[in-house]
Every structure is written in C-alpha cells, then in structure tokens.
DRENDO-1510 file (C-alpha; in Angstrom, 1 decimal, always signed):
<recs>
REC; n; res; u; v; w
REC; 1; MET; +7.8; -53.8; +119.3 .
REC; 2; ALA; +4.0; -53.8; +119.2 .
REC; 3; GLY; +1.6; -52.1; +121.4 .
REC; 4; LYS; -0.6; -53.7; +124.0 .
REC; 5; THR; -3.1; -54.7; +121.4 .
REC; 6; GLY; -0.4; -56.7; +119.5 .
REC; 7; ARG; -0.9; -54.6; +116.4 .
REC; 8; MET; +1.8; -53.5; +114.0 .
REC; 9; ALA; +3.7; -50.4; +115.2 .
REC; 10; LYS; +4.1; -47.3; +113.1 .
REC; 11; ASP; +6.6; -47.7; +110.2 .
REC; 12; GLU; +7.0; -51.4; +110.9 .
REC; 13; ILE; +7.7; -54.0; +108.2 .
REC; 14; LEU; +6.4; -57.5; +108.9 .
REC; 15; LEU; +7.9; -60.5; +107.2 .
REC; 16; MET; +5.9; -63.8; +107.5 .
REC; 17; VAL; +7.7; -67.0; +106.8 .
REC; 18; GLY; +5.9; -70.4; +106.4 .
REC; 19; THR; +8.0; -73.5; +106.6 .
REC; 20; LYS; +7.7; -77.3; +106.5 .
REC; 21; LYS; +7.9; -77.3; +110.3 .
REC; 22; GLY; +6.0; -74.2; +111.4 .
REC; 23; ALA; +5.8; -70.4; +111.0 .
REC; 24; PHE; +8.0; -67.4; +112.0 .
REC; 25; LEU; +7.6; -63.7; +112.0 .
REC; 26; PHE; +10.4; -61.1; +111.5 .
REC; 27; ARG; +9.7; -57.5; +112.3 .
REC; 28; SER; +11.7; -54.3; +111.6 .
REC; 29; ARG; +11.2; -50.7; +112.6 .
REC; 30; ASP; +14.4; -49.1; +111.4 .
REC; 31; GLY; +14.0; -49.2; +107.7 .
REC; 32; ARG; +14.7; -52.9; +107.4 .
REC; 33; ARG; +18.3; -52.6; +108.8 .
REC; 34; THR; +17.7; -54.9; +111.8 .
REC; 35; TRP; +15.0; -57.5; +112.5 .
REC; 36; LYS; +13.5; -59.2; +115.6 .
REC; 37; SER; +12.1; -62.6; +115.3 .
REC; 38; GLN; +8.9; -63.9; +116.7 .
REC; 39; GLY; +7.7; -67.6; +116.9 .
REC; 40; HIS; +8.0; -70.5; +116.4 .
REC; 41; PHE; +4.3; -71.1; +115.7 .
REC; 42; PHE; +2.5; -74.3; +114.7 .
REC; 43; ARG; +5.5; -76.5; +115.5 .
REC; 44; GLY; +6.0; -79.4; +113.2 .
REC; 45; LYS; +3.1; -78.4; +110.8 .
REC; 46; GLU; +3.4; -77.3; +107.2 .
REC; 47; ILE; +2.6; -73.6; +106.7 .
REC; 48; TYR; +1.9; -73.2; +103.0 .
REC; 49; HIS; +1.1; -69.4; +103.2 .
REC; 50; MET; +0.6; -66.6; +105.7 .
REC; 51; THR; -0.8; -63.1; +105.1 .
REC; 52; TYR; -1.7; -60.0; +107.0 .
REC; 53; ASP; -5.0; -58.2; +106.5 .
REC; 54; ARG; -4.4; -54.5; +107.1 .
REC; 55; ARG; -8.2; -53.9; +107.2 .
REC; 56; SER; -8.8; -56.0; +110.3 .
REC; 57; ARG; -5.2; -56.1; +111.5 .
REC; 58; SER; -5.2; -59.9; +111.5 .
REC; 59; LEU; -2.8; -62.6; +110.6 .
REC; 60; PHE; -3.9; -65.6; +108.6 .
REC; 61; ALA; -2.1; -68.9; +108.3 .
REC; 62; SER; -2.7; -72.0; +106.1 .
REC; 63; VAL; -1.8; -74.9; +108.4 .
REC; 64; GLY; -1.3; -78.4; +107.0 .
REC; 65; SER; -1.8; -81.4; +109.3 .
REC; 66; GLY; -1.4; -85.0; +108.2 .
REC; 67; GLN; -3.8; -86.0; +111.0 .
REC; 68; TRP; -6.5; -83.3; +110.9 .
REC; 69; GLY; -6.2; -82.0; +107.3 .
REC; 70; PRO; -5.8; -78.4; +106.1 .
REC; 71; LEU; -6.9; -75.7; +108.5 .
REC; 72; VAL; -7.0; -71.9; +108.5 .
REC; 73; SER; -5.8; -70.2; +111.7 .
REC; 74; VAL; -6.3; -66.5; +112.5 .
REC; 75; SER; -4.5; -64.3; +115.0 .
REC; 76; ARG; -6.0; -60.9; +116.0 .
REC; 77; ASP; -3.0; -60.0; +118.3 .
REC; 78; MET; +0.0; -60.5; +116.0 .
REC; 79; GLY; +0.7; -64.1; +116.8 .
REC; 80; LYS; +0.1; -64.1; +120.6 .
REC; 81; THR; -2.9; -66.3; +120.2 .
REC; 82; TRP; -4.4; -68.2; +117.2 .
REC; 83; LYS; -7.9; -69.5; +116.6 .
REC; 84; GLU; -9.0; -71.9; +113.9 .
REC; 85; SER; -11.9; -71.0; +111.6 .
REC; 86; GLU; -15.1; -72.4; +113.1 .
REC; 87; ALA; -16.1; -73.6; +109.6 .
REC; 88; PRO; -12.9; -74.5; +107.7 .
REC; 89; PRO; -12.9; -74.7; +103.9 .
REC; 90; LYS; -14.8; -77.8; +102.8 .
REC; 91; PHE; -16.4; -79.0; +99.6 .
REC; 92; PRO; -20.1; -79.7; +99.9 .
REC; 93; LYS; -21.4; -83.3; +100.4 .
REC; 94; GLY; -21.9; -85.1; +97.2 .
REC; 95; SER; -19.1; -83.3; +95.3 .
REC; 96; ARG; -16.7; -86.2; +95.8 .
REC; 97; LEU; -14.0; -83.6; +96.4 .
REC; 98; SER; -11.9; -83.1; +99.6 .
REC; 99; VAL; -9.6; -80.2; +100.4 .
REC; 100; GLU; -6.0; -81.4; +100.4 .
REC; 101; ARG; -4.1; -78.2; +100.8 .
REC; 102; VAL; -4.7; -74.4; +101.2 .
REC; 103; TRP; -2.2; -72.8; +98.9 .
REC; 104; HIS; -2.9; -69.1; +99.2 .
REC; 105; ILE; -4.9; -66.7; +101.3 .
REC; 106; GLU; -5.7; -63.2; +99.9 .
REC; 107; PRO; -7.4; -60.3; +101.6 .
REC; 108; GLY; -10.3; -58.8; +99.6 .
REC; 109; PRO; -10.8; -55.1; +98.6 .
REC; 110; GLU; -11.3; -52.2; +100.9 .
REC; 111; GLU; -15.0; -51.8; +100.0 .
REC; 112; GLN; -15.7; -55.4; +101.1 .
REC; 113; PRO; -14.5; -55.5; +104.8 .
REC; 114; GLY; -14.4; -59.1; +106.0 .
REC; 115; ARG; -13.9; -60.6; +102.6 .
REC; 116; ILE; -11.0; -63.1; +102.3 .
REC; 117; TYR; -10.2; -65.3; +99.3 .
REC; 118; LEU; -8.6; -68.7; +99.6 .
REC; 119; GLY; -7.0; -71.0; +96.9 .
REC; 120; ALA; -7.2; -74.7; +97.5 .
REC; 121; GLU; -6.2; -78.1; +96.1 .
REC; 122; PRO; -7.9; -79.7; +94.3 .
REC; 123; ALA; -8.2; -76.4; +92.4 .
REC; 124; CYS; -11.0; -74.3; +93.8 .
REC; 125; LEU; -11.7; -70.8; +95.2 .
REC; 126; PHE; -13.2; -70.3; +98.6 .
REC; 127; VAL; -14.6; -67.0; +100.0 .
REC; 128; SER; -15.1; -65.8; +103.5 .
REC; 129; ASP; -17.2; -62.7; +104.3 .
REC; 130; ASP; -16.7; -62.9; +108.1 .
REC; 131; ASP; -13.0; -62.3; +108.4 .
REC; 132; GLY; -12.1; -66.0; +107.9 .
REC; 133; ASN; -14.4; -67.5; +110.5 .
REC; 134; SER; -16.3; -69.5; +107.8 .
REC; 135; TRP; -15.7; -70.3; +104.1 .
REC; 136; ASN; -17.9; -70.9; +101.1 .
REC; 137; VAL; -16.9; -72.7; +97.9 .
REC; 138; ASN; -17.2; -70.9; +94.6 .
REC; 139; GLU; -19.7; -73.0; +92.8 .
REC; 140; SER; -18.8; -71.8; +89.3 .
REC; 141; ILE; -15.2; -73.0; +89.7 .
REC; 142; MET; -16.2; -76.2; +91.4 .
REC; 143; ARG; -18.8; -77.1; +88.7 .
REC; 144; HIS; -17.0; -75.5; +85.7 .
REC; 145; PRO; -17.9; -77.6; +82.6 .
REC; 146; THR; -14.3; -78.2; +81.7 .
REC; 147; ARG; -13.3; -79.4; +85.1 .
REC; 148; PRO; -13.3; -83.1; +84.3 .
REC; 149; LYS; -10.5; -82.4; +81.8 .
REC; 150; TRP; -8.3; -80.5; +84.2 .
REC; 151; GLN; -4.9; -82.1; +84.9 .
REC; 152; PRO; -2.6; -81.5; +87.9 .
REC; 153; GLY; +0.9; -80.1; +87.6 .
REC; 154; ASN; +3.8; -81.8; +89.4 .
REC; 155; GLY; +2.7; -80.1; +92.6 .
REC; 156; GLY; -0.9; -81.0; +92.3 .
REC; 157; LEU; -4.1; -79.4; +90.9 .
REC; 158; CYS; -3.6; -76.2; +92.9 .
REC; 159; LEU; -5.2; -72.8; +92.8 .
REC; 160; HIS; -2.2; -70.7; +93.9 .
REC; 161; SER; -2.6; -67.2; +92.6 .
REC; 162; ILE; -5.4; -64.8; +93.4 .
REC; 163; LEU; -5.3; -61.2; +92.0 .
REC; 164; PRO; -8.2; -58.9; +93.1 .
REC; 165; ASP; -8.7; -55.8; +91.0 .
REC; 166; ALA; -8.6; -52.7; +93.3 .
REC; 167; ARG; -10.6; -50.7; +90.6 .
REC; 168; ASP; -13.6; -53.1; +90.6 .
REC; 169; HIS; -14.2; -55.6; +93.4 .
REC; 170; ARG; -16.2; -57.8; +90.9 .
REC; 171; ARG; -13.1; -58.5; +88.9 .
REC; 172; LEU; -10.6; -61.2; +89.9 .
REC; 173; HIS; -7.9; -63.3; +88.3 .
REC; 174; ILE; -6.8; -66.7; +89.5 .
REC; 175; GLY; -3.9; -69.0; +88.5 .
REC; 176; ILE; -4.3; -72.8; +88.5 .
REC; 177; SER; -1.6; -75.4; +87.8 .
REC; 178; ALA; -1.9; -76.9; +85.3 .
REC; 179; VAL; -5.1; -75.2; +83.9 .
REC; 180; GLY; -3.9; -71.6; +83.4 .
REC; 181; THR; -5.3; -68.2; +84.1 .
REC; 182; MET; -9.1; -67.6; +84.7 .
REC; 183; PHE; -11.0; -64.3; +85.0 .
REC; 184; THR; -14.3; -63.2; +86.5 .
REC; 185; SER; -16.0; -59.9; +86.0 .
REC; 186; ASP; -19.1; -60.7; +88.1 .
REC; 187; SER; -17.7; -61.6; +91.5 .
REC; 188; GLY; -17.2; -65.3; +90.6 .
REC; 189; GLY; -20.6; -65.9; +89.1 .
REC; 190; SER; -18.9; -67.0; +85.8 .
REC; 191; TRP; -15.3; -67.5; +84.7 .
REC; 192; LYS; -13.5; -67.4; +81.4 .
REC; 193; PHE; -10.0; -68.6; +80.4 .
REC; 194; GLN; -7.3; -66.1; +79.7 .
REC; 195; ASN; -4.5; -68.1; +78.1 .
REC; 196; ARG; -4.2; -66.5; +74.6 .
REC; 197; ASN; -0.6; -66.9; +73.3 .
REC; 198; VAL; +0.6; -68.7; +76.4 .
REC; 199; LEU; +2.7; -71.7; +75.4 .
REC; 200; ALA; +2.1; -75.3; +76.5 .
REC; 201; ASP; +4.7; -77.2; +74.5 .
REC; 202; PHE; +4.3; -80.4; +76.6 .
REC; 203; PHE; +1.2; -81.0; +74.4 .
REC; 204; PRO; +1.4; -82.2; +70.8 .
REC; 205; ASP; +2.3; -79.7; +68.1 .
REC; 206; SER; -1.3; -79.2; +67.1 .
REC; 207; VAL; -2.3; -77.9; +70.5 .
REC; 208; LYS; +0.7; -75.9; +71.8 .
REC; 209; TYR; -1.6; -72.9; +72.5 .
REC; 210; PRO; -4.8; -74.6; +74.0 .
REC; 211; GLU; -7.7; -72.7; +75.5 .
REC; 212; PHE; -6.7; -74.2; +78.9 .
REC; 213; GLY; -4.1; -76.6; +80.2 .
REC; 214; GLN; -1.2; -74.2; +80.6 .
REC; 215; CYS; +1.0; -74.7; +83.7 .
REC; 216; VAL; +1.1; -71.2; +85.2 .
REC; 217; HIS; +3.4; -71.2; +88.3 .
REC; 218; LYS; +2.6; -67.6; +89.6 .
REC; 219; LEU; +0.7; -64.5; +88.7 .
REC; 220; VAL; +1.6; -61.0; +89.7 .
REC; 221; ARG; -0.1; -57.7; +89.0 .
REC; 222; SER; +2.0; -54.5; +88.3 .
REC; 223; PRO; +1.6; -52.1; +91.3 .
REC; 224; ALA; +1.9; -49.2; +88.8 .
REC; 225; ARG; -0.3; -50.3; +85.9 .
REC; 226; ALA; -3.3; -52.3; +87.0 .
REC; 227; ASP; -4.0; -53.7; +83.5 .
REC; 228; THR; -0.4; -55.2; +83.4 .
REC; 229; ILE; -0.1; -58.7; +84.7 .
REC; 230; PHE; +3.0; -61.0; +84.7 .
REC; 231; GLN; +3.2; -64.7; +84.9 .
REC; 232; GLN; +6.0; -67.2; +85.5 .
REC; 233; ASN; +5.0; -70.3; +83.6 .
REC; 234; HIS; +6.4; -73.8; +83.1 .
REC; 235; CYS; +7.1; -72.7; +79.5 .
REC; 236; GLY; +8.3; -69.2; +79.9 .
REC; 237; VAL; +7.7; -65.7; +81.4 .
REC; 238; PHE; +4.7; -63.8; +80.0 .
REC; 239; ARG; +3.2; -60.4; +80.2 .
REC; 240; SER; -0.3; -59.0; +79.5 .
REC; 241; ARG; -1.0; -55.3; +79.1 .
REC; 242; ASP; -4.7; -55.7; +78.6 .
REC; 243; ASN; -5.7; -57.3; +81.9 .
REC; 244; GLY; -5.0; -60.8; +80.8 .
REC; 245; SER; -6.8; -60.9; +77.4 .
REC; 246; ARG; -3.6; -61.5; +75.5 .
REC; 247; TRP; -0.1; -62.5; +76.6 .
REC; 248; ALA; +3.4; -61.9; +75.2 .
REC; 249; ASN; +6.4; -64.1; +75.8 .
REC; 250; ILE; +9.1; -62.0; +77.7 .
REC; 251; THR; +11.5; -64.8; +78.5 .
REC; 252; SER; +14.0; -62.7; +76.4 .
REC; 253; ASN; +17.6; -63.1; +77.7 .
REC; 254; LEU; +16.8; -65.1; +80.9 .
REC; 255; PRO; +19.1; -68.1; +81.3 .
REC; 256; SER; +16.0; -70.4; +81.5 .
REC; 257; ARG; +12.3; -70.1; +80.8 .
REC; 258; PHE; +11.5; -72.3; +83.9 .
REC; 259; GLY; +11.0; -71.1; +87.5 .
REC; 260; PHE; +8.4; -70.8; +90.2 .
REC; 261; PRO; +8.2; -67.5; +92.1 .
REC; 262; MET; +7.6; -64.0; +90.8 .
REC; 263; ALA; +7.4; -60.6; +92.5 .
REC; 264; ALA; +7.0; -56.9; +91.7 .
REC; 265; ASP; +7.9; -53.8; +93.7 .
REC; 266; SER; +6.5; -50.3; +93.7 .
REC; 267; GLY; +9.4; -48.1; +92.5 .
REC; 268; GLY; +8.8; -45.1; +90.3 .
REC; 269; LYS; +9.5; -47.6; +87.5 .
REC; 270; PRO; +8.4; -51.0; +89.0 .
REC; 271; ARG; +11.0; -53.8; +88.9 .
REC; 272; ILE; +9.8; -57.3; +88.4 .
REC; 273; TYR; +11.7; -60.4; +89.8 .
REC; 274; VAL; +12.0; -64.0; +88.9 .
REC; 275; ALA; +14.2; -66.9; +90.0 .
REC; 276; PRO; +15.1; -69.1; +87.0 .
REC; 277; LEU; +16.0; -72.8; +87.3 .
REC; 278; GLU; +17.8; -74.8; +84.6 .
REC; 279; GLY; +14.7; -76.7; +83.6 .
REC; 280; ASP; +11.7; -78.8; +84.7 .
REC; 281; PHE; +13.9; -82.0; +85.1 .
REC; 282; SER; +16.9; -80.8; +87.0 .
REC; 283; ARG; +15.3; -77.8; +88.8 .
REC; 284; ILE; +18.6; -76.3; +89.9 .
REC; 285; PRO; +20.0; -72.8; +89.5 .
REC; 286; HIS; +21.9; -72.0; +86.3 .
REC; 287; ASP; +25.6; -72.9; +86.7 .
REC; 288; GLY; +25.0; -73.9; +90.4 .
REC; 289; ARG; +24.6; -70.3; +91.6 .
REC; 290; PHE; +21.2; -68.9; +92.6 .
REC; 291; SER; +20.4; -65.5; +91.2 .
REC; 292; VAL; +17.3; -63.4; +91.2 .
REC; 293; TRP; +16.8; -61.9; +87.8 .
REC; 294; ALA; +15.1; -58.6; +87.4 .
REC; 295; SER; +13.7; -56.3; +84.7 .
REC; 296; ASP; +13.1; -52.5; +84.8 .
REC; 297; ASP; +11.3; -52.5; +81.4 .
REC; 298; GLU; +8.5; -55.0; +82.1 .
REC; 299; GLY; +10.4; -57.9; +80.9 .
REC; 300; ASP; +12.0; -56.7; +77.6 .
REC; 301; GLU; +15.5; -57.3; +79.1 .
REC; 302; TRP; +16.6; -59.0; +82.3 .
REC; 303; PHE; +19.8; -58.8; +84.5 .
REC; 304; PRO; +21.0; -61.0; +87.4 .
REC; 305; LEU; +21.1; -59.8; +91.0 .
REC; 306; ASN; +23.4; -62.0; +93.2 .
REC; 307; ARG; +25.7; -59.8; +95.2 .
REC; 308; GLY; +25.8; -61.3; +98.7 .
REC; 309; ILE; +24.6; -64.8; +97.5 .
REC; 310; PRO; +27.3; -67.5; +97.7 .
REC; 311; LYS; +28.9; -68.4; +94.3 .
REC; 312; VAL; +28.0; -72.0; +95.0 .
REC; 313; SER; +24.3; -71.9; +96.0 .
REC; 314; TYR; +22.1; -74.7; +94.8 .
REC; 315; TYR; +19.1; -73.0; +96.2 .
REC; 316; ASP; +15.5; -73.7; +95.3 .
REC; 317; VAL; +12.7; -71.2; +95.9 .
REC; 318; LEU; +9.1; -72.3; +95.7 .
REC; 319; ARG; +6.2; -70.4; +94.1 .
REC; 320; GLU; +5.3; -68.6; +97.3 .
REC; 321; GLY; +8.9; -68.2; +98.4 .
REC; 322; MET; +9.7; -64.7; +97.0 .
REC; 323; LYS; +8.0; -61.3; +97.7 .
REC; 324; ALA; +8.7; -57.6; +97.3 .
REC; 325; ASP; +7.4; -54.9; +99.5 .
REC; 326; ARG; +6.0; -51.5; +98.6 .
REC; 327; GLU; +8.7; -49.3; +100.2 .
REC; 328; ASP; +11.1; -46.8; +98.6 .
REC; 329; PRO; +13.6; -48.2; +97.7 .
REC; 330; GLY; +11.9; -51.5; +97.4 .
REC; 331; GLY; +12.7; -54.5; +99.6 .
REC; 332; VAL; +12.9; -58.0; +98.2 .
REC; 333; TYR; +12.8; -61.3; +100.2 .
REC; 334; PHE; +13.2; -65.0; +99.4 .
REC; 335; GLY; +13.4; -68.2; +101.4 .
REC; 336; THR; +14.9; -71.5; +100.2 .
REC; 337; THR; +14.0; -75.1; +100.6 .
REC; 338; THR; +17.3; -75.5; +102.5 .
REC; 339; GLY; +16.3; -73.0; +105.2 .
REC; 340; GLN; +18.0; -69.8; +104.1 .
REC; 341; LEU; +16.1; -66.5; +104.3 .
REC; 342; TYR; +17.5; -63.5; +102.4 .
REC; 343; HIS; +16.5; -59.9; +102.1 .
REC; 344; SER; +17.5; -56.8; +100.2 .
REC; 345; ARG; +16.9; -53.2; +101.1 .
REC; 346; ASN; +17.9; -51.9; +97.6 .
REC; 347; ARG; +15.8; -53.7; +95.1 .
REC; 348; GLY; +18.0; -56.7; +95.0 .
REC; 349; GLU; +21.2; -54.9; +94.2 .
REC; 350; SER; +22.7; -56.6; +97.3 .
REC; 351; TRP; +21.5; -59.4; +99.6 .
REC; 352; THR; +21.8; -60.2; +103.3 .
REC; 353; CYS; +21.1; -63.5; +104.8 .
REC; 354; LEU; +18.6; -62.8; +107.6 .
REC; 355; ASN; +18.5; -66.4; +108.8 .
REC; 356; SER; +20.3; -69.6; +107.7 .
REC; 357; GLY; +18.8; -72.2; +110.0 .
REC; 358; LEU; +15.1; -72.3; +109.3 .
REC; 359; PRO; +13.2; -75.5; +108.2 .
REC; 360; PRO; +12.5; -75.7; +104.5 .
REC; 361; VAL; +10.7; -72.5; +103.5 .
REC; 362; LEU; +7.4; -72.9; +101.8 .
REC; 363; SER; +6.3; -69.3; +101.7 .
REC; 364; VAL; +7.3; -65.7; +102.3 .
REC; 365; GLU; +4.9; -62.8; +102.6 .
REC; 366; VAL; +5.5; -59.1; +103.6 .
REC; 367; SER; +3.4; -56.2; +104.8 .
REC; 368; ALA; +3.9; -52.7; +106.1 .
REC; 369; SER; +2.0; -50.8; +108.7 .
</recs>
C-alpha cells in the first residue's frame, strides 16, 4: 500500500493501535471501507501510545518493558524498522524521580520542525527538538512549587494530555491525573493552573473546587474553535470557551458523569464523543451495553450511538482508547480492554468491528495522508 519509502500513500488513513502485548497498524485507501493490517510490532510489550508525525513522516511508539523500563521507538519507514531514542526520557540525577511510563507522544507545531512533546509518569513534560532522538525534561513542571502536594489518580500520577495551540507555538495545555489542567504561554517557562469551576467532590465540602487536585481524565481541543476545550473528568464532563480560563459542567443528560476517553471530529459542526461508565467503583457500561455518547452542540445535549455494538457488551475503553479523524464524514474509532477494535465511517451512527481478537487495547490513534 505504501511506496518504496514506506511513507503513507495518497488518500490513506492510518490507524495505530497500542495493546498490552504489542502494536498493530491498520491502513485504508478506499474511504475506510476496507483495511489491511500490518504488524505485530514489539511483541509482548505494553504500547501506551503511538502517533504519526506528518512533518517528518515518522511513527512514534511508547514502549513499556518490565526489564528495561519505558522507551520511545521511532520508525522512519512506516513500521518496517524501528530505532530507540539514543537518549530516552530520563529525569536528571539528584531529582529522586524515575520515569515509570510514557503516556502520550504529541508532535509539535509546523513552525517548530523536529519538536515532539512527551507526557510521562510521574507527571512531567519532556521535549525533543531532534525528531525524538533525545529528550529534555521541562524543569518548570518538574520543580513546580506545588509538586510535593500532587496526588496520583488510580492509574498513577500521569501527564496524559498535551494540547499544542496551532495559533501560537508558545502556548500549551496539559492534563495531569490527579492534578488538573495546566497552561503555559511562554513555551513551558512557567505554568499556571486552569481548574476554575471544575469539581473535585472527593475532597471535603470546603474544598470541592480547589486550585489543583482535580482528576482530569482527558483533554480535547475543538477542531473548529481553538479557544474551546473539552475535558472528561472523574467528576463530570466540562467545557471551556475561553481557552481554559473557566469551565462549565456539561454532563447534562449523560447516563453517568464518569468515563475516560474523549474525542472530537471536524465536521461542519464538530461532534464530540465520550464513553460513560456507571461510576468510579464499578467502571462498567450503563445497563451492561457499551455506547458512545455524542453531542452536536458542544455538550448541551447528548445522545447514544450504539448501532452495531452488541446489546450485551461490558466493554471498557481507556483514556487513549478512542479517537476521531478529520475526514468528511468523520470517522470514529475505539478499542476495548477485551481486544475488540471498532470503527465508524459516519460519525458513530453505525459501528463495524474491525478486529475482535487483539490483546487488551491501551491506545488508538489515527492520521491521514
């Protein structure tokens, strides 16, 4: 499907799936009607996230290894060969910190070729300016004065969401569980919390809206309105229309406020997607049937999308397990912890199981040529 260079072909859609036992690629050139699989890569290793950098035409994979620790691997030929970063993400000596996982890898802006962002556990941001060959820690996050008070969520103290601002490369949002949303306007030189009106009701009544300590599960920027950001939180779904300065609760008519993944497509009127679970204790779909819930009015009202999904489907989808593409009509994809991979060519109106025999899915990412 690809040329001699291994690059993506014209009009190709690339689906990258990280699992508990390796990575897989799925590629379509006929409008997402049929798919060809490629892989299995990194057999037996946990792949927390994969991404494709369209600037350098490179694949990046976060590779977890119980023996060697977390690594970043890069492929310049669409998976034919992989090479580990010569200088993997590490905290400086004396910090008493050690990278446990790499949760997310995010390509930087067009005007900064070679820049890649990385979110790690324990929560910190790393930056590469040489296409992922080496990584430098963001000192301001690592040495933030409130850091001694940060507490982990159930999945650890993880920096899992990275939102560059295409209008200004100095501006960046990050999401940390269980710290909340942070924002920089000076390329990471300084950071401020952006958690105004975000609920944290696991705290005492007197501090339900703290400066930090919120358990944000995922951040997504609207493709149509750059100042509009959405978040799936432990305590609800929230929206900001002023680039994170203030938030409004948009849980509305969802069957539950709790969930992990979130996605947004690029339709004329962008649709946002969440995957509610009954609650933080049971963590199962409402009434035992998994449904993606969507909104066409930025979260004022929600509706379920489950045509093609079994009526009995106790699926669980992790925070990196659902993505939407930028095609028209939009495509949506999700992978489950029981190994099912679903896709939709019509904005979730109907679903097709692309593969039902994968290892537990940890992440799903999509890119177009």
